C-alpha positions in Angstrom: -7.4 21.3 -71.7 -5.8 24.6 -71.5 -5.7 24.9 -67.8 -4.0 21.5 -67.7 -1.4 22.3 -70.3 -0.7 25.5 -68.3 -0.4 23.6 -65.1 2.1 21.3 -66.8 4.1 23.8 -68.2 4.5 25.5 -64.7 5.7 22.5 -63.3 8.1 21.6 -65.8 9.6 25.2 -65.6 9.6 24.8 -61.6 11.5 21.5 -61.7 13.8 22.9 -64.2 14.7 26.0 -62.3 15.3 23.7 -59.2 17.6 21.5 -60.9 19.5 24.4 -62.3 19.6 26.0 -58.6 20.7 22.8 -57.3 23.5 22.5 -59.9 24.7 26.0 -59.2 24.6 26.0 -55.7 27.9 25.6 -53.7 28.6 22.2 -51.9 30.5 22.4 -48.5 33.5 20.4 -48.5 33.0 17.5 -46.3 36.4 17.6 -44.6 37.4 17.9 -40.8 40.6 19.1 -39.5 42.2 18.0 -36.3 45.2 19.7 -34.9 46.8 16.6 -33.1 49.8 18.4 -32.2 48.0 21.0 -30.2 45.9 18.3 -28.5 49.2 16.3 -27.4 50.8 19.5 -26.0 47.6 20.3 -24.3 47.3 16.8 -22.6 51.0 16.6 -21.7 50.6 20.2 -19.9 47.8 19.0 -17.8 49.2 15.6 -17.0 52.9 15.5 -17.7 54.0 12.1 -17.6 50.9 10.2 -17.4 50.8 7.4 -19.9 47.1 7.0 -19.0 46.3 10.6 -20.4 48.0 9.6 -24.0 45.8 6.6 -24.1 42.6 8.5 -23.2 43.6 11.2 -25.8 44.1 8.6 -28.6 40.8 7.0 -27.9 39.1 10.2 -28.0 40.7 11.2 -31.1 39.7 7.7 -32.7 36.2 8.0 -31.6 35.4 11.5 -32.7 37.2 10.9 -35.9 35.0 7.7 -36.2 32.0 9.8 -35.6 32.9 12.2 -38.4 33.7 9.1 -41.1 30.5 7.7 -40.5 28.9 10.9 -41.5 30.9 10.9 -44.7 33.5 13.3 -43.7 37.1 13.1 -44.3 39.3 13.8 -41.3 42.5 15.1 -41.6 45.4 15.8 -39.5 46.5 19.7 -39.5 50.0 18.9 -40.7 48.2 17.4 -43.8 46.6 20.7 -44.7 48.1 23.7 -46.2 44.9 26.0 -45.7 41.6 25.6 -44.5 38.8 27.5 -42.7 38.5 27.8 -39.2 35.0 26.3 -39.4 36.8 23.0 -40.8 38.8 22.6 -37.4 37.2 20.2 -34.9 37.1 21.4 -31.6 37.8 19.1 -28.5 36.6 20.0 -25.1 
C-alpha cells in the first residue's frame, strides 16, 4: 500500500511539473510573411511585359498562402508588418 501511495504521488508530481512546464514554454507565433513587392519586381525583371508571368506568380502566391493557411498559419504581406524575424518570411524558389 505504501508503494502504491509513493507511486501515485510521483505520478501526480510528474503531471503537475509537466503542466507547469507546458504553460511556461513560449509558443512560436503562427505567422508567415510574404514580400509580395520583391516577388513582383523579381518576376518583372525576369520576364518584362509578359502577362502570363504575373498570372503564374499570382497562382504561386495563392497556392503557397493556401498551404500555410491550411496548417493554421496566418499569412501577411510584408507591407502590413512592422517588424518580424527573418525566419517568419516565406522563401519562394
